[in-house]
N, CA, C and O atoms as a GROMACS GRO file, in nm:
protein
  368
    1MET      N    1   0.086  -0.124   0.002
    1MET     CA    2  -0.002   0.000  -0.001
    1MET      C    3   0.087   0.128   0.003
    1MET      O    4   0.056   0.228  -0.062
    2LYS      N    5   0.194   0.120   0.078
    2LYS     CA    6   0.286   0.237   0.081
    2LYS      C    7   0.351   0.264  -0.057
    2LYS      O    8   0.369   0.379  -0.098
    3ILE      N    9   0.384   0.158  -0.126
    3ILE     CA   10   0.449   0.173  -0.256
    3ILE      C   11   0.347   0.235  -0.359
    3ILE      O   12   0.384   0.316  -0.444
    4PHE      N   13   0.223   0.194  -0.348
    4PHE     CA   14   0.119   0.247  -0.430
    4PHE      C   15   0.106   0.398  -0.410
    4PHE      O   16   0.102   0.476  -0.505
    5ILE      N   17   0.100   0.437  -0.282
    5ILE     CA   18   0.085   0.582  -0.246
    5ILE      C   19   0.209   0.659  -0.294
    5ILE      O   20   0.196   0.771  -0.343
    6LEU      N   21   0.330   0.600  -0.279
    6LEU     CA   22   0.453   0.672  -0.321
    6LEU      C   23   0.456   0.684  -0.472
    6LEU      O   24   0.503   0.785  -0.524
    7LYS      N   25   0.407   0.584  -0.544
    7LYS     CA   26   0.407   0.593  -0.689
    7LYS      C   27   0.306   0.702  -0.738
    7LYS      O   28   0.334   0.777  -0.832
    8ARG      N   29   0.191   0.706  -0.672
    8ARG     CA   30   0.098   0.812  -0.705
    8ARG      C   31   0.150   0.948  -0.671
    8ARG      O   32   0.127   1.042  -0.747
    9ALA      N   33   0.216   0.962  -0.566
    9ALA     CA   34   0.274   1.092  -0.520
    9ALA      C   35   0.384   1.130  -0.621
    9ALA      O   36   0.399   1.248  -0.652
   10ALA      N   37   0.458   1.034  -0.672
   10ALA     CA   38   0.561   1.068  -0.767
   10ALA      C   39   0.507   1.116  -0.901
   10ALA      O   40   0.576   1.187  -0.973
   11PHE      N   41   0.389   1.079  -0.934
   11PHE     CA   42   0.327   1.125  -1.060
   11PHE      C   43   0.257   1.260  -1.046
   11PHE      O   44   0.231   1.327  -1.147
   12ILE      N   45   0.227   1.303  -0.921
   12ILE     CA   46   0.152   1.422  -0.901
   12ILE      C   47   0.236   1.548  -0.942
   12ILE      O   48   0.181   1.638  -1.004
   13LEU      N   49   0.364   1.554  -0.908
   13LEU     CA   50   0.445   1.671  -0.935
   13LEU      C   51   0.462   1.691  -1.086
   13LEU      O   52   0.442   1.804  -1.130
   14PRO      N   53   0.497   1.593  -1.167
   14PRO     CA   54   0.511   1.615  -1.307
   14PRO      C   55   0.373   1.657  -1.371
   14PRO      O   56   0.369   1.738  -1.463
   15GLN      N   57   0.265   1.602  -1.321
   15GLN     CA   58   0.134   1.635  -1.378
   15GLN      C   59   0.096   1.780  -1.345
   15GLN      O   60   0.045   1.852  -1.430
   16LEU      N   61   0.123   1.823  -1.221
   16LEU     CA   62   0.098   1.959  -1.182
   16LEU      C   63   0.185   2.054  -1.264
   16LEU      O   64   0.138   2.159  -1.309
   17PHE      N   65   0.312   2.018  -1.283
   17PHE     CA   66   0.401   2.098  -1.367
   17PHE      C   67   0.349   2.112  -1.508
   17PHE      O   68   0.348   2.222  -1.563
   18LEU      N   69   0.306   2.005  -1.568
   18LEU     CA   70   0.248   2.004  -1.701
   18LEU      C   71   0.125   2.089  -1.710
   18LEU      O   72   0.111   2.166  -1.805
   19VAL      N   73   0.039   2.079  -1.620
   19VAL     CA   74  -0.085   2.159  -1.616
   19VAL      C   75  -0.048   2.306  -1.605
   19VAL      O   76  -0.103   2.390  -1.676
   20ALA      N   77   0.042   2.336  -1.517
   20ALA     CA   78   0.082   2.482  -1.506
   20ALA      C   79   0.140   2.538  -1.632
   20ALA      O   80   0.113   2.654  -1.667
   21VAL      N   81   0.222   2.458  -1.705
   21VAL     CA   82   0.281   2.504  -1.826
   21VAL      C   83   0.173   2.521  -1.936
   21VAL      O   84   0.177   2.617  -2.013
   22VAL      N   85   0.080   2.429  -1.940
   22VAL     CA   86  -0.030   2.437  -2.037
   22VAL      C   87  -0.118   2.563  -2.013
   22VAL      O   88  -0.158   2.630  -2.107
   23VAL      N   89  -0.146   2.594  -1.884
   23VAL     CA   90  -0.223   2.710  -1.846
   23VAL      C   91  -0.151   2.832  -1.889
   23VAL      O   92  -0.210   2.922  -1.949
   24PHE      N   93  -0.018   2.839  -1.858
   24PHE     CA   94   0.064   2.958  -1.892
   24PHE      C   95   0.059   2.974  -2.046
   24PHE      O   96   0.037   3.086  -2.095
   25LEU      N   97   0.079   2.870  -2.121
   25LEU     CA   98   0.078   2.886  -2.269
   25LEU      C   99  -0.059   2.926  -2.322
   25LEU      O  100  -0.066   3.002  -2.418
   26LEU      N  101  -0.169   2.876  -2.261
   26LEU     CA  102  -0.300   2.914  -2.300
   26LEU      C  103  -0.322   3.064  -2.274
   26LEU      O  104  -0.383   3.133  -2.357
   27LEU      N  105  -0.274   3.114  -2.164
   27LEU     CA  106  -0.286   3.253  -2.128
   27LEU      C  107  -0.209   3.345  -2.231
   27LEU      O  108  -0.250   3.457  -2.261
   28ARG      N  109  -0.097   3.288  -2.281
   28ARG     CA  110  -0.020   3.362  -2.383
   28ARG      C  111  -0.084   3.363  -2.522
   28ARG      O  112  -0.067   3.458  -2.599
   29VAL      N  113  -0.158   3.257  -2.551
   29VAL     CA  114  -0.219   3.238  -2.687
   29VAL      C  115  -0.354   3.308  -2.695
   29VAL      O  116  -0.389   3.360  -2.801
   30LEU      N  117  -0.429   3.309  -2.589
   30LEU     CA  118  -0.560   3.371  -2.595
   30LEU      C  119  -0.546   3.517  -2.620
   30LEU      O  120  -0.448   3.580  -2.580
   31PRO      N  121  -0.654   3.576  -2.690
   31PRO     CA  122  -0.646   3.719  -2.721
   31PRO      C  123  -0.687   3.810  -2.604
   31PRO      O  124  -0.783   3.888  -2.611
   32ILE      N  125  -0.610   3.794  -2.498
   32ILE     CA  126  -0.633   3.876  -2.375
   32ILE      C  127  -0.516   3.977  -2.369
   32ILE      O  128  -0.398   3.942  -2.382
   33ASP      N  129  -0.557   4.107  -2.349
   33ASP     CA  130  -0.449   4.208  -2.340
   33ASP      C  131  -0.465   4.276  -2.198
   33ASP      O  132  -0.546   4.366  -2.178
   34PRO      N  133  -0.387   4.228  -2.108
   34PRO     CA  134  -0.399   4.289  -1.977
   34PRO      C  135  -0.355   4.435  -1.973
   34PRO      O  136  -0.399   4.508  -1.884
   35VAL      N  137  -0.273   4.479  -2.061
   35VAL     CA  138  -0.225   4.616  -2.068
   35VAL      C  139  -0.343   4.706  -2.102
   35VAL      O  140  -0.360   4.810  -2.039
   36SER      N  141  -0.423   4.668  -2.198
   36SER     CA  142  -0.542   4.743  -2.235
   36SER      C  143  -0.640   4.752  -2.121
   36SER      O  144  -0.707   4.853  -2.100
   37LYS      N  145  -0.648   4.642  -2.046
   37LYS     CA  146  -0.740   4.641  -1.931
   37LYS      C  147  -0.695   4.740  -1.823
   37LYS      O  148  -0.777   4.802  -1.755
   38MET      N  149  -0.559   4.752  -1.809
   38MET     CA  150  -0.513   4.844  -1.704
   38MET      C  151  -0.516   4.987  -1.744
   38MET      O  152  -0.557   5.070  -1.662
   39VAL      N  153  -0.475   5.024  -1.867
   39VAL     CA  154  -0.467   5.160  -1.908
   39VAL      C  155  -0.583   5.206  -1.994
   39VAL      O  156  -0.601   5.325  -2.016
   40GLY      N  157  -0.661   5.115  -2.042
   40GLY     CA  158  -0.772   5.156  -2.135
   40GLY      C  159  -0.724   5.145  -2.272
   40GLY      O  160  -0.604   5.135  -2.295
   41LEU      N  161  -0.817   5.148  -2.367
   41LEU     CA  162  -0.785   5.140  -2.503
   41LEU      C  163  -0.722   5.269  -2.556
   41LEU      O  164  -0.656   5.264  -2.659
   42VAL      N  165  -0.738   5.379  -2.493
   42VAL     CA  166  -0.680   5.506  -2.537
   42VAL      C  167  -0.564   5.549  -2.451
   42VAL      O  168  -0.531   5.667  -2.450
   43GLY      N  169  -0.499   5.458  -2.380
   43GLY     CA  170  -0.382   5.496  -2.303
   43GLY      C  171  -0.266   5.536  -2.391
   43GLY      O  172  -0.250   5.493  -2.505
   44THR      N  173  -0.184   5.624  -2.327
   44THR     CA  174  -0.070   5.674  -2.400
   44THR      C  175   0.036   5.561  -2.414
   44THR      O  176   0.033   5.466  -2.336
   45PRO      N  177   0.126   5.571  -2.507
   45PRO     CA  178   0.230   5.475  -2.525
   45PRO      C  179   0.318   5.460  -2.400
   45PRO      O  180   0.362   5.350  -2.366
   46GLU      N  181   0.342   5.572  -2.333
   46GLU     CA  182   0.420   5.569  -2.206
   46GLU      C  183   0.346   5.491  -2.098
   46GLU      O  184   0.407   5.410  -2.029
   47ALA      N  185   0.215   5.513  -2.082
   47ALA     CA  186   0.140   5.442  -1.987
   47ALA      C  187   0.127   5.297  -2.017
   47ALA      O  188   0.125   5.216  -1.924
   48ARG      N  189   0.119   5.257  -2.147
   48ARG     CA  190   0.121   5.119  -2.189
   48ARG      C  191   0.257   5.052  -2.153
   48ARG      O  192   0.262   4.937  -2.108
   49GLU      N  193   0.361   5.124  -2.174
   49GLU     CA  194   0.499   5.063  -2.147
   49GLU      C  195   0.515   5.045  -1.997
   49GLU      O  196   0.572   4.945  -1.953
   50ILE      N  197   0.467   5.135  -1.920
   50ILE     CA  198   0.476   5.126  -1.769
   50ILE      C  199   0.394   5.007  -1.724
   50ILE      O  200   0.437   4.931  -1.637
   51ALA      N  201   0.277   4.990  -1.784
   51ALA     CA  202   0.185   4.880  -1.745
   51ALA      C  203   0.252   4.742  -1.784
   51ALA      O  204   0.247   4.644  -1.709
   52ARG      N  205   0.313   4.742  -1.907
   52ARG     CA  206   0.388   4.619  -1.951
   52ARG      C  207   0.494   4.583  -1.850
   52ARG      O  208   0.509   4.466  -1.813
   53LYS      N  209   0.569   4.683  -1.805
   53LYS     CA  210   0.673   4.663  -1.709
   53LYS      C  211   0.622   4.610  -1.572
   53LYS      O  212   0.677   4.517  -1.512
   54ASP      N  213   0.511   4.677  -1.528
   54ASP     CA  214   0.448   4.635  -1.401
   54ASP      C  215   0.399   4.495  -1.409
   54ASP      O  216   0.411   4.423  -1.310
   55LEU      N  217   0.346   4.452  -1.516
   55LEU     CA  218   0.295   4.315  -1.533
   55LEU      C  219   0.405   4.217  -1.563
   55LEU      O  220   0.380   4.096  -1.564
   56GLY      N  221   0.526   4.261  -1.589
   56GLY     CA  222   0.636   4.170  -1.621
   56GLY      C  223   0.632   4.120  -1.765
   56GLY      O  224   0.693   4.018  -1.797
   57LEU      N  225   0.563   4.190  -1.848
   57LEU     CA  226   0.557   4.153  -1.990
   57LEU      C  227   0.671   4.202  -2.075
   57LEU      O  228   0.678   4.176  -2.195
   58ASP      N  229   0.763   4.275  -2.007
   58ASP     CA  230   0.875   4.333  -2.086
   58ASP      C  231   0.999   4.238  -2.090
   58ASP      O  232   1.105   4.272  -2.142
   59VAL      N  233   0.979   4.121  -2.034
   59VAL     CA  234   1.089   4.020  -2.035
   59VAL      C  235   1.047   3.900  -2.125
   59VAL      O  236   0.933   3.890  -2.170
   60GLY      N  237   1.142   3.812  -2.150
   60GLY     CA  238   1.116   3.700  -2.235
   60GLY      C  239   1.015   3.605  -2.180
   60GLY      O  240   0.983   3.609  -2.061
   61VAL      N  241   0.962   3.516  -2.268
   61VAL     CA  242   0.861   3.417  -2.231
   61VAL      C  243   0.911   3.324  -2.126
   61VAL      O  244   0.842   3.291  -2.030
   62SER      N  245   1.035   3.281  -2.146
   62SER     CA  246   1.090   3.183  -2.048
   62SER      C  247   1.102   3.244  -1.907
   62SER      O  248   1.077   3.176  -1.807
   63THR      N  249   1.142   3.374  -1.900
   63THR     CA  250   1.147   3.439  -1.767
   63THR      C  251   1.002   3.451  -1.708
   63THR      O  252   0.980   3.429  -1.589
   64GLN      N  253   0.908   3.484  -1.794
   64GLN     CA  254   0.771   3.495  -1.751
   64GLN      C  255   0.719   3.359  -1.698
   64GLN      O  256   0.648   3.354  -1.598
   65LEU      N  257   0.756   3.251  -1.768
   65LEU     CA  258   0.713   3.116  -1.725
   65LEU      C  259   0.779   3.088  -1.589
   65LEU      O  260   0.712   3.039  -1.498
   66GLY      N  261   0.908   3.116  -1.574
   66GLY     CA  262   0.974   3.098  -1.444
   66GLY      C  263   0.906   3.170  -1.330
   66GLY      O  264   0.885   3.113  -1.223
   67ARG      N  265   0.871   3.296  -1.354
   67ARG     CA  266   0.803   3.375  -1.253
   67ARG      C  267   0.664   3.322  -1.221
   67ARG      O  268   0.618   3.325  -1.107
   68PHE      N  269   0.600   3.273  -1.328
   68PHE     CA  270   0.465   3.213  -1.311
   68PHE      C  271   0.474   3.089  -1.221
   68PHE      O  272   0.395   3.073  -1.128
   69LEU      N  273   0.568   3.003  -1.250
   69LEU     CA  274   0.585   2.880  -1.172
   69LEU      C  275   0.627   2.914  -1.028
   69LEU      O  276   0.578   2.853  -0.933
   70GLU      N  277   0.717   3.011  -1.013
   70GLU     CA  278   0.760   3.056  -0.881
   70GLU      C  279   0.649   3.109  -0.798
   70GLU      O  280   0.642   3.087  -0.677
   71GLY      N  281   0.560   3.181  -0.865
   71GLY     CA  282   0.443   3.236  -0.794
   71GLY      C  283   0.345   3.127  -0.754
   71GLY      O  284   0.283   3.136  -0.648
   72LEU      N  285   0.330   3.023  -0.836
   72LEU     CA  286   0.242   2.909  -0.799
   72LEU      C  287   0.303   2.838  -0.674
   72LEU      O  288   0.230   2.804  -0.580
   73VAL      N  289   0.432   2.817  -0.673
   73VAL     CA  290   0.498   2.740  -0.566
   73VAL      C  291   0.494   2.821  -0.436
   73VAL      O  292   0.470   2.765  -0.329
   74THR      N  293   0.517   2.952  -0.444
   74THR     CA  294   0.518   3.035  -0.320
   74THR      C  295   0.382   3.092  -0.280
   74THR      O  296   0.371   3.153  -0.174
   75GLY      N  297   0.283   3.073  -0.361
   75GLY     CA  298   0.153   3.124  -0.330
   75GLY      C  299   0.128   3.268  -0.358
   75GLY      O  300   0.030   3.326  -0.312
   76GLN      N  301   0.217   3.328  -0.436
   76GLN     CA  302   0.207   3.468  -0.466
   76GLN      C  303   0.149   3.479  -0.612
   76GLN      O  304   0.223   3.475  -0.709
   77PHE      N  305   0.015   3.493  -0.621
   77PHE     CA  306  -0.050   3.481  -0.746
   77PHE      C  307  -0.065   3.622  -0.817
   77PHE      O  308  -0.123   3.630  -0.926
   78GLY      N  309  -0.013   3.727  -0.754
   78GLY     CA  310  -0.018   3.859  -0.819
   78GLY      C  311  -0.139   3.934  -0.775
   78GLY      O  312  -0.199   3.903  -0.672
   79THR      N  313  -0.176   4.034  -0.854
   79THR     CA  314  -0.288   4.127  -0.825
   79THR      C  315  -0.392   4.120  -0.932
   79THR      O  316  -0.362   4.111  -1.051
   80SER      N  317  -0.518   4.123  -0.885
   80SER     CA  318  -0.629   4.114  -0.978
   80SER      C  319  -0.633   4.237  -1.066
   80SER      O  320  -0.613   4.350  -1.021
   81TRP      N  321  -0.659   4.209  -1.197
   81TRP     CA  322  -0.665   4.324  -1.289
   81TRP      C  323  -0.788   4.411  -1.267
   81TRP      O  324  -0.786   4.531  -1.294
   82SER      N  325  -0.896   4.348  -1.218
   82SER     CA  326  -1.025   4.424  -1.204
   82SER      C  327  -1.035   4.490  -1.066
   82SER      O  328  -1.072   4.607  -1.054
   83THR      N  329  -1.000   4.410  -0.956
   83THR     CA  330  -1.027   4.464  -0.826
   83THR      C  331  -0.894   4.530  -0.764
   83THR      O  332  -0.904   4.606  -0.668
   84LYS      N  333  -0.781   4.502  -0.815
   84LYS     CA  334  -0.648   4.547  -0.771
   84LYS      C  335  -0.612   4.491  -0.631
   84LYS      O  336  -0.521   4.540  -0.564
   85ASP      N  337  -0.690   4.382  -0.588
   85ASP     CA  338  -0.662   4.316  -0.468
   85ASP      C  339  -0.571   4.193  -0.497
   85ASP      O  340  -0.572   4.143  -0.610
   86PRO      N  341  -0.495   4.146  -0.400
   86PRO     CA  342  -0.414   4.023  -0.417
   86PRO      C  343  -0.506   3.907  -0.451
   86PRO      O  344  -0.606   3.883  -0.383
   87VAL      N  345  -0.470   3.835  -0.555
   87VAL     CA  346  -0.553   3.714  -0.598
   87VAL      C  347  -0.560   3.616  -0.492
   87VAL      O  348  -0.664   3.553  -0.474
   88ARG      N  349  -0.453   3.598  -0.416
   88ARG     CA  350  -0.455   3.498  -0.305
   88ARG      C  351  -0.566   3.531  -0.209
   88ARG      O  352  -0.635   3.439  -0.162
   89ASP      N  353  -0.588   3.657  -0.176
   89ASP     CA  354  -0.697   3.698  -0.086
   89ASP      C  355  -0.838   3.668  -0.143
   89ASP      O  356  -0.931   3.628  -0.073
   90GLU      N  357  -0.845   3.689  -0.272
   90GLU     CA  358  -0.971   3.662  -0.340
   90GLU      C  359  -1.006   3.517  -0.346
   90GLU      O  360  -1.123   3.480  -0.338
   91ILE      N  361  -0.901   3.430  -0.360
   91ILE     CA  362  -0.921   3.287  -0.360
   91ILE      C  363  -0.964   3.235  -0.223
   91ILE      O  364  -1.050   3.147  -0.213
   92VAL      N  365  -0.905   3.291  -0.117
   92VAL     CA  366  -0.937   3.252   0.015
   92VAL      C  367  -1.078   3.302   0.051
   92VAL      O  368  -1.125   3.278   0.162
   0.00000   0.00000   0.00000
């Protein structure tokens, strides 16, 4: 029974990693523009660039993925685009 539980536990981490990577990639592919949500459609180029930097979109995709996975592991899910509250507090 212990071996069965250990085998199942060994499969959980790779599966969670795969699901997290797929979710990240879906968020990158979907036509969602968080910058427009933050500054509006008529925001100035300077405001858009500041929003991109605040959201961490000014770095490469691999760095973004690393930050995404780090946030999942540490429980720091960022700030809600609509309410500006920490997402962790909204989940709880």
